[in-house]
N, C-alpha and C positions, 0 to 999 in steps of 0.2 A: 436607171432609165431606157427604154429598149433603145436598139443602137438604129432602126429604121426611124424612129421617131425623132432621134438624136441629127438623122441626116437631115431630115424632111425641118425642123427647127433652125437648123446649120446653116442651109441652103435657103432660108427664107430672113432669114440679120444676117448672114455674112454675103449680103450683096457684090462688094468688090472686094473678095479674097486677098490676102497678103499672098503673093509666091514663097516668099521664104517663110512661112509660117512655121514650119518645123524648125528651125535653124532660130526663130526670135525664143520660140517656146523650150527649148531644150538651152536657155542661154548660153547661147555661140554669138549670139550678133545682134543688135537693138537698128530700130529705125527710127528716122523724126517720122516718118510719115505713117507708121502703126500704131494700131490701139487694141486692144487685146479687148477682149469679155467673155462674158460666163455664160454659160448654159447646161442648170444645174450644177453637178460639180466638175463639169470638164472647162478645158478654155479653149477659144480660136484667138484670131488676131484679122482683123484689117486694114484694109488702107484706105488715107483720104484723101488716095488722091487718084482721079482715073488715068492722068497723063505718067506718073511715079509707077503706076502699076503694069500699065501696057509695057512699059519701058522691061521693066522686072521680067517678066512674064515673058519678052523676046529676048532678053540675054539669058533665061533659064532653057527656053527653046535650043539655042546656039550654044549654052553648055554641052545639055543632054547629046546633040547630036554632034558635039565636035568629042566628047568623051567616052561614046557607044565603047572605043576600040578599049580604053583603060576602063569600062566597068563591067566590061564582057557582057555586052546586051546587044542583040542583033537588031531587037525591033525597036526602035522610038515613038510609039506608039500605045505601048501599055505602059499602066502606072508601074513605077519604080519601087522596090522594098525598101523598108523604111532608113537600111542602112548608105543602101549606092544615093537615095536620094539623099539623106546628109552629105556623102561625098560631095557629089555635084552642086550641091548649095553651099557648106562651109569652104570646103575646097576651092572652087572655085570663082567666091567673095576674096579670101586669102590671094588665090595668084592674080584678080585683080589690084589687089591690094599692092602684088609683087610686080603687078606690070606696071602701076602709076609710081611706082619708087622703090626701085632694083636694088636701090643700096639700103634703107631699112630693115629693120628687123619686122616680121611678119607677126603682127600680133594673133595670140587666140582670141581676142574676141572684137569682133566688129563693129566701131563705136555707131555708124550709120550707111545704112546700106543706101537708101536716097541718095547720098554725098557722095559716095563711091562713084557708083553706076554715075552721077552727074559729071563727075571730074572724072571718069574715062571718056564718054560723049564727046567731052570738049577736049579733052587730050589726044583722041582717036580720030575724031569725027564720026565717027558713029556704030553700035556696037558690032558690027559686021566688020569694022576694021583693026576689031580688039586682036592682039598677039596670044592665040588661041593655043599656040604649039607650049609655051612656057606656064600659061592657065591651065592648061591641060594636065602640065607635069605637076601644080600642085592637089589638082583632084586627084589622083590617082595612088599623091604622096598620102593624103587624108585619111586619118586610121581616127574612127569616133574611140568613143569609153570602150572597156572590154565589158562584157558581161560582166554580171556579181560574181559567181560563182569563180570566177578566172581571177578578182582581185583580190577575192580572199586569201588564192596559193601563197 
């Protein structure tokens, strides 16, 4: 399938995109509000709730802004490369989990993004009040999967 045709079809089908799509598609997390769909041989994820999507979009905006130094990016308007986007998404969710329960072991798989974000809003009052210092530490510490050629060594 041509990339341009795919992007057009994707945009038409996926009106309410999932901000954590990369993390969900790489099996780093799941969400009770996410639903997978297929276009030809490609997969996508959309959100089933406007409010949940808006909350997740805001969380990612805040994480990206607060983690700019850790990610070594100057601009906050351009798209991040895949590895840095994964660091923000997965590292941010793990940091959020740790902020909610510092004594618990941080899971490698987040069961429900929506429940985690709702619990954070309930505990801290708003997304702006999250303890970003400790959350950004987890973003900086996150290391994704090594490339295949490095795993073979």
